N, C-alpha and C positions, 0 to 999 in steps of 0.2 A: 492907739497903736497905728502906724502908718501902713498903708497896703502897698504892697510892690508893685511895680509897673505891670508885671506879667498878669497879676491877679486881676487888675483893672482891665486889662484887655481881654482875658479869658471870661469875664462877665459881660463884655460888650455884646450888643446884639449883632449877629452876623448877617450879612446879606446873603442870600442863596440864590443861586442861578435856577430859573426855570427849568424843570425838568420836563423833555418832551417825551410823550409815550413813545416807547419803542416798538411796541406791539400794535398792530394793526387789528381792530376787532373784526371778526367775520360777521357778515350779515347773514341773516337767517335763511335767505334763499340761496347763499352759496353752496353748492354742492360740495361735500366732502370728497378727497380723492380717493379713487379705488385702490387701497392699499396693495392688493393682490397683483393688480395690473400692473402698478409701478415697480413692484418687486420683480416682476417677470421682465420687464423693459431693462431693469438695471442689474439682473443677476449675474451678468457676466462682467461687472465692474470689479474693482478691488476694494470696494468698501465693504465693510461687514454689513450682513443683512440685517441686523438688529439696528444698525445706525440708519441704514436706507428707510426701514419700517417706521423708525421713530420720526425721521425728518418728513416722511410722507405724512405721518399723522398729525404732526405739529410743525407746519412749515414756517409759522411765523417765530416759533422759538429758533429754528434754525437759522433764519433771516437775521434775528438779533444776535445769534452767536457769531455769526460772520462779521457783523457790524463791529461788535466788541474786540474780535480778533484783528480786524484791520485798525481799530483806534489803538490798540495795544502795541500793534507793529510801527504804527506812525508816532508813539509815544517818546521815542528816544533815537540815540544814534546809530544803534547796532544795524550792520547789514543782514541781509535775509539768511545767509550761511551761519553767521554768529547767532541770530535768533533761533535758527533750527537746532544749534547745538545746545543753547540754553534749554530749549524744550525737551531735549532728550534727556537732560540731567533732571530736569522737574519730573518728568515721567518715572524715571528710574527711582528717584527719591520718595515719590509718591506710591510706588508699586503699581502703577497702571499699565499693565500687560497691554491691552488692545490699544491704549493710546501711544504707548511707547513703539508698537508695530506700525501703527499709522505715521507717526512721526519719522520712523526710519525710511518708510517707503518715500514719503515728502523729501526727506534729506538725500536720498539717492537721486530724486527727480531734480534736485538742485545741484547734483554734482559732487556732493561729499563722498568721500572714499569709505570703505569698509574700515580702513585703519583709523579714519577721523571720527566715525561714528563708535568704534570700539573704545576709543580713548575718551569720548565724551563719557560713555557709561562707566568706565572703572575710575574716572577722576573723584568720585562721591564715595569711595570704598571706605574711607576712614571715618566718613561721617554716618554712613547709613548701615556699614557692616558687609563683612565677608559673604555671608549668605544671601543677602539682598541684592548684592553686585553679582553674584554667580547667577541667581535667577534671572536678573534682568539681561546678562549675557546669553543666556540660553534662549530667552524671548527672542533676543536680537538676531540670534543665529537661525532660529526659524524664519523671522521676516526677512533675513538676508538670503536665504536659500531660496526664497520665492521669487527673488528679482529677475 
């Protein structure tokens, strides 16, 4: 029996790119940040307190998260406003209230209008359902009222 070409290719050894470690290891002598001090310094920001506490406790993870975000943004042709609208839709579909509110704040900073944001939220209604869309719209109203 003759093997098809794709089977030969699928069994061929693959070259793998070396993986660079993203996280830097902390030295044992490095002092951990004082979470309470950092929270007090940043408590007047728009960032959720839990997010601030997490990033203060795990700064290497936050740095890696930011690097991935930049790589994702650079991976294709979408402009910043288009990417913001996509992220809003993803947050709605995934049911992520906190992330949706965060992305709404960022979308407003980019110059998106309330109408553009609301349109992005309702576009997925046939896919995720009416109740989930209404819930997301309610979260959006809370975020939009804080602007």
